C-alpha positions in Angstrom: 88.6 129.9 127.0 87.2 132.1 129.7 84.4 134.6 129.9 86.9 137.4 130.2 88.5 136.5 126.9 85.1 136.2 125.2 84.1 139.6 126.6 87.4 141.1 125.2 86.2 139.7 121.8 82.9 141.5 122.1 80.8 138.5 123.2 77.7 139.1 125.1 78.2 137.6 128.6 74.5 137.2 129.1 74.6 134.7 126.2 77.9 133.0 127.0 78.4 129.6 125.5 81.4 127.7 127.0 83.9 126.6 124.5 85.2 123.9 126.8 84.4 122.4 130.2 85.5 124.0 133.4 84.5 126.6 136.0 83.9 130.1 134.8 83.5 133.2 137.0 80.9 135.6 135.6 80.9 139.2 136.9 77.4 140.7 136.8 77.3 144.4 137.0 74.4 146.9 137.1 74.5 150.7 137.1 71.5 153.0 137.4 70.9 156.4 135.8 72.5 158.2 138.8 75.7 156.3 138.4 75.1 154.0 141.4 76.2 150.4 140.7 76.7 147.0 142.1 78.2 143.8 141.0 78.1 140.1 141.9 80.4 137.2 141.0 78.7 134.0 139.8 80.6 130.8 139.2 79.2 128.7 136.3 80.4 125.1 135.9 80.3 123.6 132.4 80.5 119.8 132.2 82.2 118.1 129.3 79.9 116.9 126.6 80.5 113.7 124.6 81.0 113.9 120.9 78.2 112.4 118.7 79.5 110.0 116.1 77.9 108.6 112.9 79.5 106.1 110.5 78.6 107.4 107.1 79.8 104.4 105.1 81.9 101.3 105.1 83.2 100.6 101.6 81.6 101.8 98.4 80.7 98.6 96.7 78.5 95.6 97.5 76.9 95.0 100.9 79.5 92.3 101.5 83.3 92.3 101.6 86.0 89.9 100.5 89.0 88.8 102.5 92.2 90.9 101.9 90.3 93.6 100.1 90.5 97.0 101.7 87.3 98.6 103.0 87.3 102.4 103.7 85.3 103.5 106.8 84.1 107.1 106.7 82.4 108.8 109.6 81.5 112.3 110.9 81.2 113.7 114.4 80.1 116.8 116.3 81.3 118.1 119.7 79.7 121.0 121.5 83.2 121.9 122.9 84.8 123.9 120.1 88.1 123.9 121.9 88.2 120.1 122.3 90.7 118.0 120.3 89.9 114.4 119.3 91.3 111.0 118.6 89.6 108.0 117.0 90.0 104.3 116.7 88.1 101.4 115.1 87.6 98.0 116.6 87.1 95.9 113.4 85.7 92.9 115.3 88.4 90.5 114.2 90.8 91.2 117.1 92.4 94.2 115.5 91.9 97.8 116.5 93.6 100.7 114.7 94.0 104.4 115.2 92.1 106.5 112.7 92.8 109.7 110.8 90.8 112.7 112.3 90.1 115.9 110.5 88.4 118.6 112.6 87.7 122.3 112.5 85.6 124.7 114.7 82.3 125.7 113.2 82.2 129.4 114.0 84.1 131.2 116.8 85.0 129.5 120.1 81.7 129.0 122.0 79.6 128.5 118.9 76.3 126.8 119.7 76.8 124.6 116.6 80.0 123.1 118.1 82.9 121.6 116.3 82.5 119.3 113.3 85.0 116.6 112.3 85.5 113.6 110.1 87.2 110.2 110.5 88.6 107.9 107.9 90.2 104.4 108.3 91.0 101.5 106.1 90.9 97.8 106.9 90.9 94.3 105.2 89.5 91.3 107.0 91.5 88.1 106.6 88.7 85.5 106.6 85.0 85.2 106.0 82.6 85.9 108.8 80.3 88.5 110.3 82.1 91.3 112.2 80.9 93.9 114.6 82.8 97.0 113.7 82.8 99.9 116.3 84.2 103.4 115.8 85.1 105.4 119.0 85.8 109.1 118.9 87.3 110.5 122.2 87.9 114.1 123.2 90.8 115.4 125.3 88.6 115.7 128.4 87.7 112.0 128.7 84.4 112.1 126.8 83.7 109.7 123.9 81.1 108.7 121.4 80.6 105.5 119.4 78.9 104.1 116.4 78.9 100.6 114.9 78.2 98.6 111.8 77.9 94.9 111.2 79.8 93.8 108.1 79.7 90.5 106.3 82.8 89.0 104.7 82.3 86.2 102.2 84.8 84.0 100.4 85.4 84.4 96.6 83.2 81.5 95.7 80.1 82.9 97.5 80.8 86.4 96.1 81.0 85.0 92.6 77.7 83.0 93.1 75.9 86.2 94.2 77.3 88.1 91.3 76.2 85.5 88.9 72.7 85.6 90.4 72.6 89.4 89.8 73.9 89.1 86.2 71.3 86.4 85.3 68.6 89.0 85.9 69.8 91.4 83.3 69.0 89.6 80.1 71.6 91.3 77.9 73.5 89.5 75.1 76.9 90.6 76.3 76.0 89.6 79.8 75.0 86.2 78.5 78.5 85.9 76.9 80.1 86.9 80.3 78.0 84.3 82.1 79.3 81.5 79.8 82.8 82.4 81.1 81.6 82.4 84.7 79.4 79.3 84.8 80.0 77.4 81.6 78.0 76.9 78.4 74.7 77.1 80.2 73.5 78.6 83.5 73.5 75.2 85.2 77.3 75.1 84.7 79.3 72.0 83.6 82.3 70.6 85.4 85.4 72.8 85.2 83.9 74.9 82.4 83.5 78.3 84.1 85.2 80.5 86.7 82.9 79.2 89.4 83.7 75.6 88.8 87.4 76.3 88.6 87.4 78.3 91.9 85.6 75.3 93.5 88.2 72.9 92.1 91.1 75.1 93.3 92.4 75.9 89.9 92.8 79.5 90.8 94.8 80.9 87.8 92.3 79.3 85.4 89.4 80.9 87.3 91.1 84.3 87.1 91.5 84.0 83.3 87.8 83.2 83.0 86.8 86.2 85.2 89.0 88.5 83.1 87.2 87.2 79.9 83.9 87.9 81.6 84.8 91.5 82.4 85.9 92.0 78.8 82.4 90.8 77.6 80.6 93.0 80.2 82.3 96.1 78.7 80.1 95.7 75.6 76.8 95.3 77.6 74.0 97.7 76.9 73.1 97.8 80.5 75.0 99.1 83.5 77.3 96.3 84.8 79.8 98.4 86.6 78.7 97.0 89.9 79.3 93.4 88.8 82.6 94.3 87.2 83.8 95.9 90.5 82.9 92.7 92.5 84.6 90.5 89.9 87.7 92.6 90.2 87.5 92.3 94.0 87.2 88.5 93.8 90.4 88.4 91.7 92.1 90.8 94.1 91.1 88.6 97.1 92.3 85.4 95.4 95.6 87.0 94.4 96.1 88.6 97.9 95.6 85.2 99.6 98.3 83.7 97.3 100.6 86.6 98.1 100.1 86.0 101.9 100.9 82.3 101.4 104.0 83.1 99.4 105.2 85.5 102.1 104.6 82.9 104.8 106.4 80.2 102.8 109.4 82.5 102.5 110.0 84.2 105.8 113.7 84.9 105.1 113.8 84.9 101.3 117.1 84.9 99.3 117.6 87.9 97.0 115.9 86.2 94.0 112.7 85.3 95.9 112.7 88.7 97.7 112.7 90.4 94.3 109.7 88.3 93.2 107.9 89.2 96.4 108.5 92.9 95.6 107.2 92.4 92.1 104.0 90.8 93.5 103.5 93.8 95.8 104.0 96.2 92.9 101.5 94.3 90.7 98.9 94.2 93.6 99.3 98.0 94.1 98.9 98.7 90.4 95.8 96.5 90.3 94.2 98.3 93.2 94.9 101.7 91.6 93.4 100.5 88.3 90.3 99.2 90.2 90.0 102.5 92.0 89.9 104.3 88.7 87.3 101.9 87.3 89.6 100.1 84.9 88.6 96.6 86.0 90.1 94.8 83.0 93.5 96.3 83.7 93.1 95.6 87.4 92.5 91.9 86.7 95.6 91.8 84.5 97.8 93.1 87.3 96.2 90.8 89.9 96.6 87.9 87.5 100.4 88.6 87.2 100.7 88.9 90.9 98.8 85.6 91.4 101.0 83.8 88.8 104.2 84.9 90.6 102.8 84.1 94.1 101.5 80.7 93.0 105.0 79.8 91.8 106.5 80.7 95.2 103.8 79.4 97.5 
């Protein structure tokens, strides 16, 4: 945009706000009451300004993540250059970097002092436990950029279940107590192979999923809010099932039609499970993940 175009729109050149970087020629004119006038050209150079970026959230559940479970990163940014366009990418800290979806719109007319506002969204699943430095970069079309970062912790299903059990033990509800018996056994000390935690540690994955499903059924009758725990339990099952799915795919790189069909069914069940979890139906989600895990275990 140029000063001339802004003047044509009725903008006040004495209060001109560049909509983009560049050199702008301002023509200053003065006329007295006798009609005598003079003018002077002034070149104003506007440097590009970097966008400011803020990560608003990573995921909407616990303060930790599980392998193979998608986390949604949401961010916002502002750029004084209302005519700038932007791209974004996320370095997830695990060797992967992905382009992100950008939504932007000018706030006010070109040259608005409030600049341009935009948002960024991206989705990622880490493949293994660890602590990852996640960095979002938003770049404008003039070489400017802004960044923001978050450190995320990814834990394995056993540790996630241990943390969830610790949280549930603080609630003191009868239904929660029934759920804990499925997760840790007849008492909170846990007896060998009696609860989901023991079975995960023993590697009897399908049996552990059954126990977690029973625990979620019990939590549905609790008189206290257990939605957070149910979410994590569903994510634990999703993580376990997804790991089995990955193993089945790796074991069958060029599958014959029958196995290829089974792999397709696994993918469908995983998708249905994720949709159910997103809608808050954790019992249904575990059912779909269970079926996917059963099929994948048979192929792995």
